[in-house]
SETOR-622223 format. One line per field, with one value per residue: residue number from 1; residue in one letter; z, y, x of N, C-alpha, C, O in turn. Coordinates in nm, 3 decimals. Layout:
REM SETOR-622223
seq: [NUM/...]
type: [a/...]
n.w: [Z/...]
n.v: [Y/...]
n.u: [X/...]
ca.w: [Z/...]
ca.v: [Y/...]
ca.u: [X/...]
c.w: [Z/...]
c.v: [Y/...]
c.u: [X/...]
o.w: [Z/...]
o.v: [Y/...]
o.u: [X/...]
END
This chain:
REM SETOR-622223
seq: [1/2/3/4/5/6/7/8/9/10/11/12/13/14/15/16/17/18/19/20/21/22/23/24/25/26/27/28/29/30/31/32/33/34/35/36/37/38/39/40/41/42/43/44/45/46/47/48/49/50/51/52/53/54/55/56/57/58/59/60/61/62/63/64/65/66/67/68/69/70/71/72/73/74/75/76/77/78/79/80/81/82/83/84/85/86/87/88/89/90/91/92/93/94/95/96/97/98/99/100/101/102/103/104/105/106/107/108/109/110/111/112/113/114/115/116/117/118/119/120/121/122/123/124/125/126/127/128/129/130]
type: [x/x/x/x/x/x/x/x/x/x/x/x/x/x/x/x/x/x/x/x/x/x/x/x/x/x/x/x/x/x/x/x/x/x/x/x/x/x/x/x/x/x/x/x/x/x/x/x/x/x/x/x/x/x/x/x/x/x/x/x/x/x/x/x/x/x/x/x/x/x/x/x/x/x/x/x/x/x/x/x/x/x/x/x/x/x/x/x/x/x/x/x/x/x/x/x/x/x/x/x/x/x/x/x/x/x/x/x/x/x/x/x/x/x/x/x/x/x/x/x/x/x/x/x/x/x/x/x/x/x]
n.w: [0.000/-0.081/0.071/0.207/0.269/0.421/0.465/0.578/0.627/0.619/0.840/0.941/1.184/1.325/1.216/1.137/0.872/0.707/0.535/0.466/0.193/0.110/-0.151/-0.480/-0.476/-0.207/-0.074/-0.053/0.048/-0.031/0.002/0.047/0.018/-0.126/-0.378/-0.491/-0.730/-0.697/-0.818/-1.119/-1.466/-1.750/-2.060/-2.314/-2.559/-2.767/-2.680/-2.432/-2.218/-1.916/-1.894/-1.701/-1.369/-1.086/-0.790/-0.921/-0.985/-1.194/-1.542/-1.754/-2.068/-2.183/-2.407/-2.751/-2.747/-2.477/-2.146/-1.832/-1.520/-1.238/-0.916/-0.644/-0.429/-0.232/-0.307/-0.149/-0.262/-0.582/-0.705/-0.779/-0.984/-1.304/-1.541/-1.874/-2.151/-2.494/-2.633/-2.890/-3.213/-3.344/-3.312/-3.318/-3.174/-2.901/-2.544/-2.282/-1.951/-1.675/-1.369/-1.222/-0.981/-0.640/-0.657/-0.915/-1.238/-1.568/-1.893/-2.199/-2.545/-2.845/-3.203/-3.456/-3.578/-3.383/-3.311/-3.105/-3.045/-3.022/-2.863/-2.741/-2.410/-2.136/-1.799/-1.504/-1.158/-0.934/-0.609/-0.306/-0.068/0.081]
n.v: [-0.117/0.221/0.507/0.826/1.151/1.446/1.774/2.113/2.250/2.182/2.116/2.114/1.898/1.933/2.179/2.429/2.525/2.333/2.041/1.714/1.489/1.153/1.025/0.864/0.520/0.514/0.597/0.855/1.195/1.472/1.819/1.948/2.219/2.337/2.231/2.340/2.551/2.893/3.116/3.179/3.220/3.238/3.378/3.570/3.730/3.915/4.068/4.128/3.977/3.813/3.491/3.295/3.259/3.247/3.401/3.644/3.984/4.170/4.236/4.393/4.532/4.584/4.616/4.511/4.170/4.156/4.123/4.239/4.089/4.119/4.004/3.877/3.773/3.786/3.702/3.538/3.580/3.636/3.399/3.185/2.938/3.004/2.914/2.882/2.863/2.865/2.928/2.879/2.719/2.668/2.521/2.662/2.890/3.088/3.113/3.313/3.382/3.609/3.761/4.074/4.186/4.092/4.071/4.106/3.964/3.890/3.809/3.702/3.676/3.524/3.494/3.244/3.357/3.489/3.736/3.966/3.906/3.934/3.685/3.437/3.302/3.086/3.076/2.990/3.018/2.880/2.888/3.024/3.182/3.509]
n.u: [0.085/0.056/0.211/0.123/0.226/0.139/0.215/0.264/0.496/0.843/1.101/1.437/1.594/1.842/1.938/1.718/1.679/1.794/1.784/1.864/1.863/1.855/2.045/2.046/2.126/2.170/2.401/2.497/2.419/2.205/2.165/1.853/1.759/1.967/1.934/1.707/1.540/1.568/1.469/1.293/1.195/0.974/0.969/0.809/0.958/0.897/0.680/0.766/0.663/0.603/0.542/0.520/0.644/0.870/0.946/1.005/0.984/0.968/1.056/1.299/1.345/1.650/1.807/1.850/1.810/1.877/1.777/1.689/1.628/1.434/1.449/1.254/1.375/1.675/1.999/2.277/2.522/2.685/2.742/2.590/2.420/2.314/2.081/1.978/1.747/1.645/1.322/1.261/1.222/1.456/1.775/2.004/2.015/2.133/2.133/2.231/2.335/2.378/2.492/2.404/2.369/2.286/2.016/1.936/1.940/2.061/1.947/2.069/2.012/2.112/2.161/2.243/2.460/2.587/2.497/2.318/1.975/1.620/1.461/1.233/1.261/1.360/1.464/1.652/1.757/1.987/2.104/2.259/2.052/2.037]
ca.w: [0.000/-0.091/0.182/0.167/0.374/0.394/0.562/0.526/0.648/0.655/0.918/0.982/1.329/1.373/1.170/1.081/0.727/0.640/0.530/0.374/0.127/0.066/-0.297/-0.545/-0.427/-0.062/-0.018/-0.037/0.075/-0.099/0.078/-0.026/-0.014/-0.228/-0.508/-0.539/-0.805/-0.610/-0.902/-1.259/-1.549/-1.891/-2.118/-2.456/-2.576/-2.858/-2.602/-2.298/-2.129/-1.830/-1.903/-1.570/-1.298/-0.942/-0.727/-1.016/-0.975/-1.324/-1.636/-1.827/-2.195/-2.177/-2.541/-2.833/-2.696/-2.338/-2.055/-1.688/-1.442/-1.098/-0.831/-0.514/-0.326/-0.235/-0.299/-0.060/-0.345/-0.724/-0.750/-0.805/-1.119/-1.388/-1.654/-1.965/-2.277/-2.582/-2.658/-3.035/-3.274/-3.395/-3.213/-3.336/-3.090/-2.772/-2.429/-2.187/-1.832/-1.595/-1.254/-1.210/-0.836/-0.571/-0.682/-1.059/-1.330/-1.707/-1.993/-2.332/-2.650/-2.969/-3.315/-3.494/-3.620/-3.264/-3.289/-3.012/-3.109/-2.926/-2.872/-2.619/-2.329/-2.000/-1.721/-1.361/-1.074/-0.814/-0.530/-0.165/-0.036/0.187]
ca.v: [0.000/0.346/0.601/0.966/1.243/1.581/1.872/2.249/2.298/2.087/2.182/2.024/1.877/1.996/2.318/2.444/2.546/2.237/1.906/1.629/1.384/1.044/1.017/0.735/0.426/0.520/0.615/0.997/1.281/1.600/1.917/1.981/2.361/2.368/2.183/2.406/2.677/3.003/3.214/3.139/3.289/3.203/3.509/3.595/3.851/4.013/4.157/4.135/3.921/3.703/3.391/3.232/3.286/3.226/3.499/3.749/4.097/4.235/4.228/4.518/4.516/4.682/4.633/4.395/4.046/4.168/4.144/4.234/4.023/4.161/3.895/3.914/3.720/3.835/3.594/3.564/3.622/3.623/3.280/3.076/2.885/3.053/2.825/2.936/2.793/2.938/2.862/2.881/2.587/2.653/2.482/2.744/3.009/3.074/3.190/3.331/3.451/3.672/3.835/4.213/4.210/3.978/4.071/4.125/3.883/3.931/3.703/3.745/3.580/3.549/3.407/3.154/3.440/3.549/3.870/3.972/3.906/3.912/3.554/3.389/3.227/3.041/3.073/2.961/3.038/2.800/2.951/3.050/3.305/3.588]
ca.u: [0.000/0.133/0.199/0.109/0.264/0.090/0.267/0.275/0.632/0.948/1.205/1.543/1.605/1.964/1.931/1.583/1.681/1.880/1.730/1.939/1.787/1.942/2.048/2.041/2.226/2.168/2.535/2.527/2.304/2.200/2.092/1.731/1.752/2.067/1.891/1.586/1.551/1.524/1.400/1.290/1.095/0.956/0.938/0.787/1.039/0.837/0.593/0.825/0.562/0.642/0.436/0.512/0.769/0.877/1.035/1.040/0.891/0.953/1.167/1.322/1.415/1.758/1.863/1.817/1.866/1.919/1.667/1.719/1.523/1.436/1.407/1.198/1.464/1.813/2.095/2.388/2.635/2.654/2.813/2.498/2.414/2.206/2.063/1.878/1.722/1.554/1.193/1.243/1.235/1.591/1.876/2.123/2.004/2.199/2.085/2.339/2.287/2.483/2.445/2.448/2.368/2.226/1.871/1.911/2.016/2.039/1.942/2.111/1.980/2.186/2.130/2.353/2.575/2.645/2.442/2.206/1.844/1.511/1.399/1.171/1.355/1.330/1.588/1.636/1.875/2.009/2.210/2.231/1.983/2.101]
c.w: [0.000/0.030/0.128/0.288/0.335/0.504/0.496/0.535/0.682/0.726/0.959/1.133/1.385/1.341/1.097/0.929/0.651/0.650/0.426/0.322/0.081/-0.084/-0.347/-0.493/-0.277/0.002/0.005/-0.003/-0.002/-0.012/-0.006/-0.070/-0.124/-0.368/-0.566/-0.623/-0.718/-0.687/-1.045/-1.333/-1.688/-1.957/-2.268/-2.486/-2.665/-2.784/-2.461/-2.192/-2.047/-1.829/-1.771/-1.502/-1.152/-0.889/-0.826/-1.006/-1.110/-1.412/-1.706/-1.953/-2.199/-2.312/-2.622/-2.778/-2.551/-2.250/-1.911/-1.616/-1.297/-1.012/-0.699/-0.399/-0.342/-0.215/-0.210/-0.133/-0.490/-0.785/-0.774/-0.950/-1.190/-1.512/-1.744/-2.089/-2.363/-2.604/-2.807/-3.090/-3.325/-3.284/-3.223/-3.253/-2.956/-2.667/-2.328/-2.069/-1.753/-1.477/-1.268/-1.063/-0.770/-0.587/-0.831/-1.140/-1.471/-1.797/-2.128/-2.432/-2.778/-3.077/-3.351/-3.542/-3.502/-3.235/-3.189/-3.089/-3.003/-2.953/-2.738/-2.542/-2.197/-1.926/-1.574/-1.288/-0.957/-0.738/-0.387/-0.149/0.076/0.321]
c.v: [0.123/0.434/0.742/1.053/1.382/1.673/2.009/2.302/2.182/2.165/2.079/2.013/1.950/2.145/2.334/2.454/2.448/2.097/1.828/1.519/1.279/1.028/0.875/0.646/0.425/0.545/0.763/1.074/1.411/1.695/1.964/2.126/2.399/2.330/2.251/2.530/2.787/3.110/3.161/3.217/3.229/3.328/3.500/3.730/3.955/4.114/4.181/4.092/3.808/3.605/3.321/3.257/3.246/3.323/3.603/3.860/4.161/4.205/4.363/4.487/4.624/4.708/4.511/4.272/4.051/4.203/4.135/4.176/4.064/4.053/3.946/3.865/3.781/3.717/3.636/3.612/3.606/3.502/3.162/3.033/2.939/2.966/2.881/2.851/2.879/2.857/2.863/2.740/2.563/2.614/2.569/2.872/2.984/3.161/3.194/3.411/3.506/3.744/3.981/4.254/4.087/3.973/4.086/4.032/3.918/3.808/3.764/3.637/3.622/3.453/3.325/3.230/3.506/3.689/3.864/3.983/3.880/3.779/3.518/3.303/3.183/3.036/3.049/2.985/2.941/2.866/2.972/3.181/3.377/3.556]
c.u: [0.089/0.107/0.185/0.138/0.217/0.137/0.267/0.417/0.724/1.058/1.308/1.551/1.725/1.966/1.799/1.583/1.766/1.821/1.809/1.848/1.886/1.929/2.037/2.153/2.240/2.305/2.572/2.400/2.319/2.119/1.973/1.727/1.851/2.019/1.768/1.617/1.493/1.447/1.403/1.183/1.091/0.900/0.913/0.850/0.973/0.750/0.647/0.724/0.622/0.525/0.412/0.645/0.757/0.982/1.088/0.937/0.865/1.073/1.178/1.399/1.524/1.824/1.819/1.887/1.911/1.800/1.716/1.599/1.539/1.373/1.352/1.284/1.602/1.906/2.213/2.513/2.594/2.726/2.721/2.502/2.291/2.199/1.954/1.864/1.631/1.428/1.159/1.261/1.377/1.688/2.000/2.119/2.070/2.134/2.199/2.287/2.405/2.418/2.486/2.448/2.305/2.074/1.836/2.001/1.975/2.040/1.976/2.069/2.051/2.139/2.254/2.476/2.643/2.596/2.327/2.076/1.738/1.443/1.337/1.272/1.293/1.463/1.556/1.767/1.873/2.122/2.166/2.157/2.055/2.043]
o.w: [0.073/0.085/0.018/0.396/0.227/0.622/0.374/0.457/0.762/0.676/1.007/1.204/1.484/1.428/1.003/0.865/0.539/0.759/0.311/0.396/0.021/-0.138/-0.271/-0.468/-0.222/0.120/0.076/-0.024/-0.035/0.043/-0.117/-0.186/-0.206/-0.466/-0.680/-0.591/-0.671/-0.628/-1.089/-1.272/-1.738/-1.916/-2.340/-2.442/-2.641/-2.820/-2.380/-2.092/-2.102/-1.770/-1.734/-1.568/-1.102/-0.938/-0.815/-1.016/-1.139/-1.365/-1.715/-1.949/-2.216/-2.330/-2.568/-2.763/-2.506/-2.275/-1.873/-1.647/-1.239/-1.034/-0.647/-0.286/-0.451/-0.119/-0.198/-0.073/-0.519/-0.902/-0.789/-1.030/-1.143/-1.580/-1.695/-2.128/-2.312/-2.594/-2.844/-3.020/-3.347/-3.174/-3.144/-3.261/-2.903/-2.697/-2.293/-2.086/-1.762/-1.485/-1.322/-1.025/-0.838/-0.537/-0.867/-1.115/-1.493/-1.781/-2.167/-2.406/-2.816/-3.049/-3.286/-3.545/-3.518/-3.144/-3.189/-3.185/-2.904/-3.055/-2.633/-2.603/-2.154/-1.984/-1.526/-1.346/-0.891/-0.797/-0.349/-0.209/0.156/0.422]
o.v: [0.128/0.436/0.773/1.032/1.430/1.654/2.021/2.389/2.095/2.268/1.970/2.108/2.022/2.227/2.259/2.397/2.478/2.040/1.871/1.464/1.311/1.018/0.780/0.694/0.343/0.517/0.791/1.025/1.454/1.656/2.014/2.154/2.486/2.391/2.223/2.605/2.776/3.185/3.106/3.272/3.176/3.379/3.432/3.833/4.074/4.232/4.246/4.161/3.718/3.633/3.292/3.273/3.217/3.325/3.646/3.835/4.200/4.157/4.437/4.425/4.742/4.811/4.419/4.271/3.958/4.300/4.035/4.207/4.046/4.014/4.048/3.910/3.821/3.641/3.754/3.677/3.567/3.504/3.049/3.087/2.924/2.947/2.923/2.778/2.956/2.735/2.851/2.652/2.448/2.669/2.551/2.954/2.873/3.270/3.090/3.498/3.455/3.783/4.009/4.347/3.990/3.881/4.079/4.021/3.972/3.717/3.866/3.518/3.739/3.346/3.336/3.174/3.571/3.755/3.768/4.058/3.811/3.762/3.563/3.240/3.234/2.996/3.083/2.973/2.924/2.898/2.943/3.282/3.315/3.614]
o.u: [0.188/-0.004/0.231/0.083/0.250/0.105/0.269/0.456/0.690/1.102/1.274/1.517/1.713/1.994/1.771/1.495/1.808/1.810/1.819/1.766/1.988/1.819/2.020/2.263/2.314/2.323/2.668/2.288/2.429/2.016/1.990/1.695/1.821/2.061/1.730/1.709/1.380/1.369/1.504/1.091/1.191/0.796/0.986/0.799/0.990/0.747/0.581/0.703/0.684/0.421/0.298/0.747/0.648/1.095/1.202/0.817/0.752/1.176/1.081/1.506/1.493/1.890/1.759/2.010/1.978/1.730/1.777/1.485/1.646/1.258/1.399/1.269/1.641/1.893/2.244/2.599/2.481/2.765/2.769/2.578/2.178/2.299/1.850/1.955/1.550/1.428/1.043/1.310/1.416/1.681/2.094/2.211/2.063/2.087/2.255/2.201/2.517/2.302/2.594/2.520/2.273/2.010/1.719/2.121/1.866/2.121/1.919/2.089/2.049/2.086/2.357/2.585/2.746/2.647/2.249/2.066/1.765/1.375/1.383/1.359/1.190/1.564/1.448/1.875/1.771/2.226/2.052/2.195/2.125/2.084]
END
């Protein structure tokens, strides 16, 4: 028979904000909080529309192929991992991400020639919160 656990809050026993999860093979653990995306967005660039997001207050079109993303959370540093992908059908388009501060990150989209171009994108950040 399958079990079901329903809770509103998970809290670590030793440290409230730290929960370890046993990984595949039962030989290692992963910190749950470290593995969660802290902020993400899916954007239609032609209209600068945020289709869906988490911890994002707004976006700003700063130039062709460049979008600043304002996050509702503050990161502890700018050393987290930013991951992006284009939502176009072409595989020759590139998405690049960069930090400008602990609350703002930038998404760059380029075409196959390496020129900045406005394309739809999705991006997420993993990192330590302040």
